N, CA, C and O atoms as a Tinker XYZ file with bonds, in Angstrom:
   432  protein
     1  N    -28.298000  -39.839000   43.003000    73     2
     2  CA   -27.534000  -40.135000   42.229000    64     1     3
     3  C    -27.718000  -39.348000   40.370000    63     2     4     5
     4  O    -27.544000  -39.661000   39.193000    81     3
     5  N    -28.248000  -38.009000   41.357000    73     3     6
     6  CA   -28.190000  -37.207000   39.656000    64     5     7
     7  C    -26.741000  -36.595000   39.517000    63     6     8     9
     8  O    -26.710000  -35.569000   38.837000    81     7
     9  N    -25.425000  -37.063000   40.078000    73     7    10
    10  CA   -24.670000  -36.396000   39.531000    64     9    11
    11  C    -23.962000  -37.266000   38.196000    63    10    12    13
    12  O    -23.873000  -38.493000   38.181000    81    11
    13  N    -23.364000  -36.129000   36.812000    73    11    14
    14  CA   -23.522000  -36.633000   36.143000    64    13    15
    15  C    -22.229000  -37.305000   35.946000    63    14    16    17
    16  O    -21.723000  -37.152000   34.834000    81    15
    17  N    -21.521000  -38.106000   36.909000    73    15    18
    18  CA   -20.813000  -38.887000   36.628000    64    17    19
    19  C    -21.989000  -39.992000   36.662000    63    18    20    21
    20  O    -21.441000  -40.323000   35.611000    81    19
    21  N    -22.583000  -40.487000   36.755000    73    19    22
    22  CA   -23.234000  -41.371000   37.505000    64    21    23
    23  C    -23.966000  -41.672000   35.918000    63    22    24    25
    24  O    -23.824000  -42.569000   35.087000    81    23
    25  N    -24.885000  -40.311000   35.996000    73    23    26
    26  CA   -25.942000  -40.161000   34.654000    64    25    27
    27  C    -25.789000  -40.503000   33.110000    63    26    28    29
    28  O    -26.575000  -40.502000   32.163000    81    27
    29  N    -23.838000  -40.926000   33.332000    73    27    30
    30  CA   -23.277000  -40.774000   32.142000    64    29    31
    31  C    -22.366000  -42.566000   31.612000    63    30    32    33
    32  O    -21.610000  -43.010000   30.748000    81    31
    33  N    -22.919000  -42.892000   32.509000    73    31    34
    34  CA   -22.403000  -44.175000   32.714000    64    33    35
    35  C    -23.157000  -44.857000   31.297000    63    34    36    37
    36  O    -24.202000  -44.432000   30.803000    81    35
    37  N    -22.376000  -45.977000   30.806000    73    35    38
    38  CA   -23.172000  -47.212000   29.444000    64    37    39
    39  C    -23.995000  -47.925000   30.654000    63    38    40    41
    40  O    -23.882000  -48.041000   31.875000    81    39
    41  N    -24.931000  -48.355000   29.572000    73    39    42
    42  CA   -25.501000  -49.301000   30.361000    64    41    43
    43  C    -24.756000  -50.730000   30.851000    63    42    44    45
    44  O    -25.394000  -51.468000   31.603000    81    43
    45  N    -23.895000  -50.975000   30.577000    73    43    46
    46  CA   -22.918000  -52.146000   31.397000    64    45    47
    47  C    -22.297000  -51.191000   32.661000    63    46    48    49
    48  O    -22.390000  -51.530000   33.840000    81    47
    49  N    -21.799000  -50.230000   32.309000    73    47    50
    50  CA   -20.911000  -50.145000   33.494000    64    49    51
    51  C    -22.575000  -49.589000   34.642000    63    50    52    53
    52  O    -22.122000  -49.409000   35.772000    81    51
    53  N    -23.391000  -49.443000   34.649000    73    51    54
    54  CA   -24.271000  -49.884000   35.018000    64    53    55
    55  C    -24.814000  -50.370000   35.634000    63    54    56    57
    56  O    -25.546000  -49.883000   36.495000    81    55
    57  N    -24.620000  -51.607000   35.375000    73    55    58
    58  CA   -25.403000  -53.166000   35.691000    64    57    59
    59  C    -24.427000  -53.106000   36.781000    63    58    60    61
    60  O    -24.734000  -53.068000   37.973000    81    59
    61  N    -22.957000  -53.096000   36.204000    73    59    62
    62  CA   -21.838000  -53.733000   36.847000    64    61    63
    63  C    -22.097000  -52.566000   38.266000    63    62    64    65
    64  O    -22.615000  -53.139000   39.225000    81    63
    65  N    -21.894000  -51.510000   38.424000    73    63    66
    66  CA   -22.331000  -50.469000   39.931000    64    65    67
    67  C    -23.017000  -51.178000   40.556000    63    66    68    69
    68  O    -22.512000  -51.658000   41.571000    81    67
    69  N    -24.588000  -51.574000   40.180000    73    67    70
    70  CA   -25.690000  -52.214000   40.506000    64    69    71
    71  C    -25.007000  -53.979000   41.205000    63    70    72    73
    72  O    -25.072000  -54.495000   42.321000    81    71
    73  N    -24.625000  -54.261000   40.377000    73    71    74
    74  CA   -24.474000  -55.877000   41.234000    64    73    75
    75  C    -23.022000  -55.004000   42.356000    63    74    76    77
    76  O    -22.992000  -55.382000   43.528000    81    75
    77  N    -22.233000  -54.208000   42.031000    73    75    78
    78  CA   -21.602000  -54.311000   43.618000    64    77    79
    79  C    -22.407000  -53.481000   44.228000    63    78    80    81
    80  O    -23.357000  -54.055000   43.695000    81    79
    81  N    -22.918000  -52.664000   44.848000    73    79    82
    82  CA   -24.111000  -51.950000   45.291000    64    81    83
    83  C    -25.078000  -52.690000   45.931000    63    82    84    85
    84  O    -25.369000  -52.401000   47.091000    81    83
    85  N    -25.778000  -53.857000   45.197000    73    83    86
    86  CA   -26.103000  -55.021000   46.053000    64    85    87
    87  C    -25.602000  -55.681000   46.560000    63    86    88    89
    88  O    -26.416000  -56.335000   47.212000    81    87
    89  N    -24.296000  -56.123000   46.789000    73    87    90
    90  CA   -23.174000  -56.641000   47.994000    64    89    91
    91  C    -23.787000  -55.874000   49.231000    63    90    92    93
    92  O    -24.714000  -56.401000   49.847000    81    91
    93  N    -23.179000  -54.358000   49.698000    73    91    94
    94  CA   -22.977000  -53.708000   49.924000    64    93    95
    95  C    -24.008000  -54.174000   51.276000    63    94    96    97
    96  O    -25.104000  -54.651000   50.980000    81    95
    97  N    -23.744000  -54.068000   52.350000    73    95    98
    98  CA   -24.253000  -54.559000   53.709000    64    97    99
    99  C    -24.613000  -53.731000   55.071000    63    98   100   101
   100  O    -25.460000  -53.879000   55.953000    81    99
   101  N    -23.440000  -52.674000   54.793000    73    99   102
   102  CA   -23.448000  -51.273000   55.149000    64   101   103
   103  C    -21.879000  -51.678000   56.374000    63   102   104   105
   104  O    -21.610000  -50.836000   57.231000    81   103
   105  N    -21.221000  -52.680000   56.300000    73   103   106
   106  CA   -20.019000  -52.632000   56.373000    64   105   107
   107  C    -18.811000  -53.244000   55.922000    63   106   108   109
   108  O    -17.848000  -53.503000   56.644000    81   107
   109  N    -18.922000  -53.503000   54.467000    73   107   110
   110  CA   -18.085000  -54.451000   53.932000    64   109   111
   111  C    -17.921000  -53.580000   52.560000    63   110   112   113
   112  O    -17.833000  -54.131000   51.463000    81   111
   113  N    -17.884000  -51.975000   52.756000    73   111   114
   114  CA   -17.389000  -51.203000   51.648000    64   113   115
   115  C    -15.643000  -51.535000   51.345000    63   114   116   117
   116  O    -14.719000  -51.133000   52.052000    81   115
   117  N    -15.533000  -52.322000   50.179000    73   115   118
   118  CA   -13.780000  -51.891000   50.300000    64   117   119
   119  C    -14.005000  -53.534000   49.405000    63   118   120   121
   120  O    -13.446000  -53.790000   48.339000    81   119
   121  N    -15.001000  -54.542000   50.193000    73   119   122
   122  CA   -15.320000  -56.162000   50.176000    64   121   123
   123  C    -16.134000  -56.382000   48.866000    63   122   124   125
   124  O    -16.591000  -57.521000   48.775000    81   123
   125  N    -16.420000  -55.528000   47.813000    73   123   126
   126  CA   -17.385000  -55.592000   46.670000    64   125   127
   127  C    -16.744000  -56.891000   45.437000    63   126   128   129
   128  O    -15.569000  -57.188000   45.653000    81   127
   129  N    -17.257000  -57.466000   44.504000    73   127   130
   130  CA   -16.748000  -57.840000   43.900000    64   129   131
   131  C    -17.431000  -58.167000   42.690000    63   130   132   133
   132  O    -18.580000  -58.522000   42.952000    81   131
   133  N    -17.156000  -58.190000   41.365000    73   131   134
   134  CA   -17.344000  -58.000000   39.730000    64   133   135
   135  C    -16.698000  -59.205000   39.546000    63   134   136   137
   136  O    -15.480000  -59.159000   39.372000    81   135
   137  N    -17.496000  -60.735000   39.549000    73   135   138
   138  CA   -16.687000  -61.151000   38.419000    64   137   139
   139  C    -17.480000  -62.074000   37.370000    63   138   140   141
   140  O    -18.618000  -61.613000   37.274000    81   139
   141  N    -17.338000  -63.055000   36.653000    73   139   142
   142  CA   -18.020000  -63.248000   35.925000    64   141   143
   143  C    -19.154000  -64.247000   36.943000    63   142   144   145
   144  O    -20.361000  -64.339000   36.722000    81   143
   145  N    -18.495000  -64.853000   37.948000    73   143   146
   146  CA   -19.794000  -65.794000   38.539000    64   145   147
   147  C    -20.788000  -65.144000   39.143000    63   146   148   149
   148  O    -21.877000  -65.718000   39.164000    81   147
   149  N    -20.655000  -63.622000   39.864000    73   147   150
   150  CA   -21.183000  -62.916000   40.186000    64   149   151
   151  C    -22.384000  -61.801000   39.733000    63   150   152   153
   152  O    -23.426000  -61.384000   40.240000    81   151
   153  N    -21.475000  -61.521000   38.238000    73   151   154
   154  CA   -22.409000  -60.910000   37.075000    64   153   155
   155  C    -23.309000  -61.595000   36.440000    63   154   156   157
   156  O    -24.212000  -61.031000   35.823000    81   155
   157  N    -23.187000  -62.927000   36.505000    73   155   158
   158  CA   -24.000000  -64.365000   35.851000    64   157   159
   159  C    -25.820000  -64.368000   36.406000    63   158   160   161
   160  O    -26.835000  -64.845000   35.899000    81   159
   161  N    -25.587000  -63.667000   37.538000    73   159   162
   162  CA   -26.956000  -64.163000   38.415000    64   161   163
   163  C    -27.608000  -62.288000   38.128000    63   162   164   165
   164  O    -28.652000  -62.153000   38.766000    81   163
   165  N    -27.326000  -61.334000   37.575000    73   163   166
   166  CA   -27.411000  -60.457000   37.252000    64   165   167
   167  C    -28.026000  -60.194000   35.152000    63   166   168   169
   168  O    -28.476000  -59.230000   34.533000    81   167
   169  N    -27.664000  -61.733000   34.742000    73   167   170
   170  CA   -28.004000  -61.955000   33.285000    64   169   171
   171  C    -26.448000  -61.862000   32.311000    63   170   172   173
   172  O    -26.276000  -61.779000   31.095000    81   171
   173  N    -25.512000  -61.916000   33.423000    73   171   174
   174  CA   -24.477000  -61.923000   32.918000    64   173   175
   175  C    -23.954000  -60.873000   32.052000    63   174   176   177
   176  O    -24.756000  -60.061000   31.589000    81   175
   177  N    -22.251000  -60.749000   31.669000    73   175   178
   178  CA   -21.900000  -60.273000   30.656000    64   177   179
   179  C    -20.501000  -60.685000   30.233000    63   178   180   181
   180  O    -19.737000  -61.324000   30.956000    81   179
   181  N    -20.242000  -60.292000   29.076000    73   179   182
   182  CA   -19.008000  -60.875000   28.175000    64   181   183
   183  C    -17.672000  -60.631000   29.157000    63   182   184   185
   184  O    -17.850000  -59.496000   29.599000    81   183
   185  N    -16.838000  -60.977000   29.526000    73   183   186
   186  CA   -15.574000  -60.890000   29.928000    64   185   187
   187  C    -14.578000  -59.521000   29.595000    63   186   188   189
   188  O    -13.691000  -58.960000   30.238000    81   187
   189  N    -15.056000  -59.340000   28.559000    73   187   190
   190  CA   -14.720000  -57.711000   28.131000    64   189   191
   191  C    -15.247000  -57.026000   28.153000    63   190   192   193
   192  O    -14.763000  -55.983000   28.592000    81   191
   193  N    -16.313000  -57.028000   27.816000    73   191   194
   194  CA   -17.228000  -55.675000   28.736000    64   193   195
   195  C    -17.507000  -55.537000   30.274000    63   194   196   197
   196  O    -17.892000  -54.626000   31.008000    81   195
   197  N    -17.058000  -57.143000   30.468000    73   195   198
   198  CA   -17.201000  -56.389000   32.067000    64   197   199
   199  C    -15.887000  -55.418000   32.425000    63   198   200   201
   200  O    -15.999000  -54.281000   32.882000    81   199
   201  N    -14.476000  -56.162000   32.096000    73   199   202
   202  CA   -13.119000  -55.182000   32.094000    64   201   203
   203  C    -13.244000  -53.587000   32.049000    63   202   204   205
   204  O    -13.059000  -52.676000   32.855000    81   203
   205  N    -13.890000  -53.757000   29.922000    73   203   206
   206  CA   -14.319000  -52.698000   30.174000    64   205   207
   207  C    -15.399000  -51.512000   31.227000    63   206   208   209
   208  O    -15.021000  -50.444000   31.709000    81   207
   209  N    -16.509000  -52.017000   31.321000    73   207   210
   210  CA   -17.431000  -52.002000   32.435000    64   209   211
   211  C    -16.551000  -50.767000   33.947000    63   210   212   213
   212  O    -16.637000  -49.611000   34.360000    81   211
   213  N    -15.974000  -51.732000   34.160000    73   211   214
   214  CA   -15.221000  -51.521000   35.503000    64   213   215
   215  C    -14.168000  -50.694000   35.693000    63   214   216   217
   216  O    -13.869000  -50.034000   36.688000    81   215
   217  N    -13.651000  -50.791000   34.672000    73   215   218
   218  CA   -12.567000  -49.295000   33.762000    64   217   219
   219  C    -13.495000  -48.324000   33.625000    63   218   220   221
   220  O    -12.961000  -47.219000   33.721000    81   219
   221  N    -14.884000  -48.258000   33.406000    73   219   222
   222  CA   -15.181000  -46.817000   33.000000    64   221   223
   223  C    -15.785000  -46.537000   34.521000    63   222   224   225
   224  O    -15.876000  -45.341000   34.798000    81   223
   225  N    -16.202000  -47.456000   35.528000    73   223   226
   226  CA   -16.118000  -46.902000   36.586000    64   225   227
   227  C    -15.315000  -46.558000   37.630000    63   226   228   229
   228  O    -15.626000  -46.018000   38.692000    81   227
   229  N    -14.037000  -46.995000   37.152000    73   227   230
   230  CA   -12.548000  -46.493000   38.133000    64   229   231
   231  C    -12.114000  -45.060000   37.339000    63   230   232   233
   232  O    -11.414000  -44.177000   37.836000    81   231
   233  N    -12.734000  -45.050000   35.909000    73   231   234
   234  CA   -11.883000  -43.952000   35.354000    64   233   235
   235  C    -13.005000  -41.932000   35.528000    63   234   236   237
   236  O    -12.686000  -40.748000   35.420000    81   235
   237  N    -14.672000  -42.943000   35.921000    73   235   238
   238  CA   -15.376000  -41.865000   36.646000    64   237   239
   239  C    -15.594000  -41.531000   37.685000    63   238   240   241
   240  O    -16.442000  -40.680000   37.953000    81   239
   241  N    -14.381000  -42.538000   39.103000    73   239   242
   242  CA   -14.016000  -41.820000   40.449000    64   241   243
   243  C    -15.448000  -42.908000   40.541000    63   242   244   245
   244  O    -16.329000  -42.064000   40.697000    81   243
   245  N    -16.056000  -44.058000   40.534000    73   243   246
   246  CA   -17.728000  -43.990000   41.274000    64   245   247
   247  C    -16.999000  -45.346000   41.945000    63   246   248   249
   248  O    -17.525000  -45.639000   43.018000    81   247
   249  N    -15.527000  -46.542000   41.411000    73   247   250
   250  CA   -15.496000  -47.230000   42.596000    64   249   251
   251  C    -13.797000  -47.071000   42.364000    63   250   252   253
   252  O    -13.194000  -46.550000   41.425000    81   251
   253  N    -13.237000  -47.785000   43.697000    73   251   254
   254  CA   -11.927000  -48.085000   43.824000    64   253   255
   255  C    -11.465000  -49.311000   43.360000    63   254   256   257
   256  O    -12.334000  -50.100000   42.987000    81   255
   257  N    -10.885000  -49.485000   43.328000    73   255   258
   258  CA   -10.320000  -51.266000   43.986000    64   257   259
   259  C     -9.331000  -51.368000   44.721000    63   258   260   261
   260  O     -8.137000  -51.205000   44.469000    81   259
   261  N     -9.818000  -51.626000   45.588000    73   259   262
   262  CA    -9.048000  -52.405000   46.704000    64   261   263
   263  C     -8.071000  -53.420000   47.062000    63   262   264   265
   264  O     -7.122000  -53.518000   47.840000    81   263
   265  N     -8.669000  -54.142000   46.188000    73   263   266
   266  CA    -7.908000  -55.421000   46.107000    64   265   267
   267  C     -7.577000  -55.852000   44.310000    63   266   268   269
   268  O     -8.424000  -55.977000   43.425000    81   267
   269  N     -5.823000  -56.035000   44.173000    73   267   270
   270  CA    -5.644000  -56.644000   42.515000    64   269   271
   271  C     -6.023000  -57.742000   42.913000    63   270   272   273
   272  O     -5.723000  -58.397000   43.911000    81   271
   273  N     -6.929000  -57.979000   41.807000    73   271   274
   274  CA    -6.851000  -60.187000   41.085000    64   273   275
   275  C     -5.542000  -60.892000   41.260000    63   274   276   277
   276  O     -4.650000  -60.127000   40.895000    81   275
   277  N     -5.112000  -61.919000   41.626000    73   275   278
   278  CA    -3.544000  -62.405000   41.917000    64   277   279
   279  C     -4.596000  -64.241000   41.710000    63   278   280   281
   280  O     -5.745000  -64.682000   41.736000    81   279
   281  N     -3.382000  -64.617000   41.546000    73   279   282
   282  CA    -3.058000  -65.709000   40.902000    64   281   283
   283  C     -1.676000  -66.330000   41.861000    63   282   284   285
   284  O     -0.509000  -65.936000   41.853000    81   283
   285  N     -2.355000  -67.505000   42.707000    73   283   286
   286  CA    -0.876000  -67.958000   43.039000    64   285   287
   287  C     -1.431000  -69.821000   43.046000    63   286   288   289
   288  O     -2.544000  -70.330000   42.921000    81   287
   289  N      0.199000  -70.521000   43.290000    73   287   290
   290  CA     0.161000  -72.048000   43.170000    64   289   291
   291  C     -1.422000  -72.156000   44.330000    63   290   292   293
   292  O     -2.371000  -72.856000   43.976000    81   291
   293  N     -1.445000  -71.602000   45.265000    73   291   294
   294  CA    -1.728000  -72.011000   46.342000    64   293   295
   295  C     -3.495000  -71.282000   45.998000    63   294   296   297
   296  O     -4.156000  -71.022000   47.004000    81   295
   297  N     -4.014000  -71.058000   44.880000    73   295   298
   298  CA    -5.384000  -70.326000   44.132000    64   297   299
   299  C     -5.616000  -69.211000   43.868000    63   298   300   301
   300  O     -4.663000  -68.527000   43.495000    81   299
   301  N     -6.775000  -68.677000   43.941000    73   299   302
   302  CA    -6.281000  -67.002000   43.346000    64   301   303
   303  C     -7.418000  -66.783000   44.201000    63   302   304   305
   304  O     -8.151000  -67.477000   44.906000    81   303
   305  N     -7.281000  -65.339000   43.825000    73   303   306
   306  CA    -8.007000  -64.317000   44.577000    64   305   307
   307  C     -8.526000  -63.310000   43.647000    63   306   308   309
   308  O     -7.795000  -63.048000   42.691000    81   307
   309  N     -9.914000  -62.550000   43.763000    73   307   310
   310  CA   -10.636000  -62.024000   42.825000    64   309   311
   311  C    -10.322000  -60.547000   43.512000    63   310   312   313
   312  O    -10.043000  -60.499000   44.710000    81   311
   313  N    -10.377000  -59.377000   42.726000    73   311   314
   314  CA   -10.298000  -57.881000   42.791000    64   313   315
   315  C    -11.564000  -57.914000   43.463000    63   314   316   317
   316  O    -12.539000  -58.616000   43.193000    81   315
   317  N    -11.373000  -56.741000   44.718000    73   315   318
   318  CA   -12.552000  -56.166000   45.318000    64   317   319
   319  C    -12.511000  -54.860000   45.255000    63   318   320   321
   320  O    -11.453000  -54.236000   45.178000    81   319
   321  N    -13.450000  -54.427000   45.276000    73   319   322
   322  CA   -14.096000  -52.960000   45.272000    64   321   323
   323  C    -14.785000  -51.982000   46.008000    63   322   324   325
   324  O    -15.909000  -52.366000   46.332000    81   323
   325  N    -14.507000  -50.898000   46.367000    73   323   326
   326  CA   -15.373000  -50.342000   47.118000    64   325   327
   327  C    -15.682000  -48.836000   46.606000    63   326   328   329
   328  O    -14.854000  -48.104000   46.065000    81   327
   329  N    -17.097000  -48.498000   46.894000    73   327   330
   330  CA   -17.862000  -47.458000   46.391000    64   329   331
   331  C    -17.407000  -46.374000   46.234000    63   330   332   333
   332  O    -18.157000  -45.954000   47.114000    81   331
   333  N    -16.767000  -45.325000   45.879000    73   331   334
   334  CA   -16.641000  -43.944000   46.502000    64   333   335
   335  C    -16.847000  -43.308000   46.901000    63   334   336   337
   336  O    -16.025000  -42.414000   47.098000    81   335
   337  N    -18.699000  -43.198000   47.562000    73   335   338
   338  CA   -19.302000  -42.125000   48.100000    64   337   339
   339  C    -19.932000  -42.422000   49.213000    63   338   340   341
   340  O    -20.892000  -41.881000   49.762000    81   339
   341  N    -19.139000  -43.560000   49.558000    73   339   342
   342  CA   -18.800000  -44.571000   50.972000    64   341   343
   343  C    -17.694000  -44.839000   51.237000    63   342   344   345
   344  O    -16.891000  -45.363000   50.465000    81   343
   345  N    -17.431000  -44.409000   52.742000    73   343   346
   346  CA   -16.029000  -44.574000   53.644000    64   345   347
   347  C    -15.664000  -46.395000   53.242000    63   346   348   349
   348  O    -16.493000  -47.267000   52.982000    81   347
   349  N    -14.517000  -46.492000   53.298000    73   347   350
   350  CA   -13.921000  -47.334000   53.371000    64   349   351
   351  C    -13.943000  -48.422000   54.255000    63   350   352   353
   352  O    -12.816000  -48.474000   54.747000    81   351
   353  N    -14.531000  -49.173000   54.638000    73   351   354
   354  CA   -14.500000  -50.058000   55.935000    64   353   355
   355  C    -13.590000  -51.030000   56.026000    63   354   356   357
   356  O    -13.074000  -51.424000   54.980000    81   355
   357  N    -13.140000  -51.715000   57.506000    73   355   358
   358  CA   -12.038000  -52.706000   57.800000    64   357   359
   359  C    -12.425000  -53.884000   57.415000    63   358   360   361
   360  O    -13.168000  -54.450000   58.216000    81   359
   361  N    -12.073000  -54.675000   56.073000    73   359   362
   362  CA   -12.487000  -55.995000   55.613000    64   361   363
   363  C    -11.461000  -56.930000   56.438000    63   362   364   365
   364  O    -10.619000  -57.495000   55.741000    81   363
   365  N    -11.415000  -57.185000   57.912000    73   363   366
   366  CA   -10.528000  -57.806000   58.156000    64   365   367
   367  C    -10.360000  -59.749000   57.573000    63   366   368   369
   368  O    -11.148000  -60.688000   57.682000    81   367
   369  N     -9.157000  -59.664000   57.053000    73   367   370
   370  CA    -8.812000  -61.228000   56.656000    64   369   371
   371  C     -8.716000  -60.656000   55.139000    63   370   372   373
   372  O     -7.712000  -60.826000   54.447000    81   371
   373  N     -9.734000  -60.041000   54.751000    73   371   374
   374  CA    -9.300000  -59.746000   53.158000    64   373   375
   375  C     -8.121000  -59.631000   51.825000    63   374   376   377
   376  O     -8.190000  -59.863000   50.618000    81   375
   377  N     -6.877000  -59.075000   52.882000    73   375   378
   378  CA    -5.936000  -58.115000   52.328000    64   377   379
   379  C     -6.194000  -57.564000   51.495000    63   378   380   381
   380  O     -5.743000  -57.928000   50.409000    81   379
   381  N     -7.050000  -56.405000   51.573000    73   379   382
   382  CA    -7.084000  -55.142000   51.261000    64   381   383
   383  C     -6.073000  -54.344000   51.062000    63   382   384   385
   384  O     -5.343000  -54.157000   52.035000    81   383
   385  N     -5.823000  -53.829000   50.100000    73   383   386
   386  CA    -4.150000  -52.838000   49.757000    64   385   387
   387  C     -4.446000  -51.138000   49.850000    63   386   388   389
   388  O     -3.585000  -50.279000   49.664000    81   387
   389  N     -5.741000  -50.912000   50.152000    73   387   390
   390  CA    -5.846000  -49.375000   50.479000    64   389   391
   391  C     -6.259000  -50.398000   52.788000    63   390   392   393
   392  O     -6.229000  -51.418000   53.476000    81   391
   393  N     -6.575000  -48.838000   52.719000    73   391   394
   394  CA    -6.247000  -48.668000   54.239000    64   393   395
   395  C     -8.003000  -48.341000   54.271000    63   394   396   397
   396  O     -8.520000  -48.057000   53.191000    81   395
   397  N     -8.827000  -48.387000   55.440000    73   395   398
   398  CA   -10.066000  -48.094000   55.697000    64   397   399
   399  C     -9.903000  -46.317000   56.098000    63   398   400   401
   400  O     -8.881000  -45.632000   56.139000    81   399
   401  N    -10.953000  -46.040000   56.287000    73   399   402
   402  CA   -11.378000  -44.288000   56.099000    64   401   403
   403  C    -12.672000  -44.086000   56.323000    63   402   404   405
   404  O    -13.750000  -44.495000   55.890000    81   403
   405  N    -12.144000  -43.117000   57.359000    73   403   406
   406  CA   -13.323000  -42.908000   58.690000    64   405   407
   407  C    -14.434000  -41.603000   57.186000    63   406   408   409
   408  O    -15.511000  -41.235000   57.656000    81   407
   409  N    -14.246000  -41.232000   56.171000    73   407   410
   410  CA   -14.809000  -40.733000   55.396000    64   409   411
   411  C    -14.792000  -41.195000   54.088000    63   410   412   413
   412  O    -13.877000  -41.928000   53.714000    81   411
   413  N    -16.164000  -40.679000   52.954000    73   411   414
   414  CA   -15.817000  -41.056000   51.954000    64   413   415
   415  C    -14.568000  -40.246000   50.428000    63   414   416   417
   416  O    -14.146000  -39.120000   50.162000    81   415
   417  N    -14.478000  -41.152000   50.036000    73   415   418
   418  CA   -13.866000  -40.485000   49.008000    64   417   419
   419  C    -13.974000  -39.137000   47.484000    63   418   420   421
   420  O    -13.363000  -38.639000   46.539000    81   419
   421  N    -15.184000  -39.151000   48.211000    73   419   422
   422  CA   -15.958000  -37.994000   47.008000    64   421   423
   423  C    -17.377000  -37.852000   47.793000    63   422   424   425
   424  O    -17.479000  -38.531000   48.815000    81   423
   425  N    -18.505000  -37.022000   47.409000    73   423   426
   426  CA   -19.728000  -37.303000   47.426000    64   425   427
   427  C    -20.123000  -37.403000   46.141000    63   426   428   429
   428  O    -19.289000  -37.291000   45.242000    81   427
   429  N    -21.880000  -37.700000   45.785000    73   427   430
   430  CA   -22.450000  -37.652000   44.789000    64   429   431
   431  C    -23.492000  -37.009000   45.244000    63   430   432
   432  O    -24.418000  -36.720000   44.486000    81   431
């Protein structure tokens, strides 16, 4: 984690990266979420701050959105993310909008 992209994160973005990283179990990269509910157990965060932190992480190329959030008559689904320094895992049944990968998008 010595890369400048990581070291230069704002505290909010760092917190969200930790929220996402804490969900990773070795086979679910691409099925990580950062909703108000998941962030609540980490002390919470205002919705606007959460959106800004996620944008910062995407712009720093530390996370990739694997499924956009959506709302339908049958319910809603949250956005899902992958950590870019790990390969994207096959997340069967999650409706990912990106394919799983054998190699990571980047190195840290």
